N, C-alpha and C positions, 0 to 999 in steps of 0.2 A: 526567491520565488516571488513573482508579481501577483497582484490582486486577482486578475482573471484566472490564472493557473491555480491559485489557492481556492477560489470559488468552485472551480471545476473539480478539484480533488475533494473538497468538502461535500459537494453535491454527489459525487460518486460514492462516497462513504456513508451518505445519509440514507442508506437502505440496509435493512437487517441482513439480507443474504450477502451483499457485497462486503459489508463490514465483517461478517463471519469468514468469507473467503480471504480477505486481506489478512485478518488475524491468523488464520490457519497457515497462510503462506509465510507470515513472519515467524511462526513457530517452527515451520519446516526449515527455515534458515537457507543457507546457500545451496542445499540440495534441491530445493523446490519440490513441487508435486506435479505428477501427471494429472491431466484433466479428469480422467476416470477415477483416480484416487480422491480428488477433491469432491467429485460428485458422490462417491460412496461414503466418504466421511461425513458429508453434510446432508446425506440422504435427499438429494435433489436430482431432478431429471437433467440429462446432459444438454438438451436444447435450452432450458432455462439457465443453466450454469453458463453456457456459451455466451448468451446475451449479456449476462452480468460480467463475465470476464472481458468481453469487448468494451464495456463501459469503463471498467477499471484500467484497461490498457489505454484507452483514449485519454484518460486522466493521468497517464504516466505513473500509475501506482503499481502496475504489474508489467512484467515482460514475459515473453514466451520464446521457447526454442523447440523446433520440431525434432522429434526423435523417432525416425521411421514413420509409423502410422499414428504415433501419439504426439501430443504437445505437452511439454513441461512448462509450468508457470512458476515465476519467482516474484517475490515482493521487491519493489524498487525502493529500497530504504533511503536512497539519496533524495527521492521525491518527498518521502515522509519527513526527513530531516529538514528539507526546504520549507515544507508546510509548517512544521513546528517552529522553525526560525521566524517565519513570517508572522505567526500568531503571537510569538513572544517578543517581537521586535520592539514594542513600546512598553514592555513590562518594567517592573521594579522602579516605578516613579521616575521614568526617563533615564535610567541607568542600565542599559541593556547588558553591560559587562557583568552585572550580577547574575544574569540568566545564562551566561556563556558556560559555566561549569555544568549546568544541566544538559545543555545541547552537546557539549563535549562528551559527557557520559553516555548519552543516547548514541552518539556517533561511534563511540568505542565499543558499546555493547552489541552493535550490529555488525 
């Protein structure tokens, strides 16, 4: 992940509701959640949620699939792994291979 994409992702997550939405979608795993279910679980109005989902989508942190009249959302874990890799790129005193086991574990857990 490059610097502009990383800044975009961090900016999208730097809001309490968007962070809650992303974390909820991570917990939901590969099944994802319908927009209505996200709104209900977070006790938020659907128009407010829609705006925040659009921001997360633009930052490539979530993806959506239409299911009839509903839209199901999923966390894009590959984007989060890219962001974490970018943030940890210069870690460990210039020895990024020391951070690789952490990144591998994150990749395997998702």
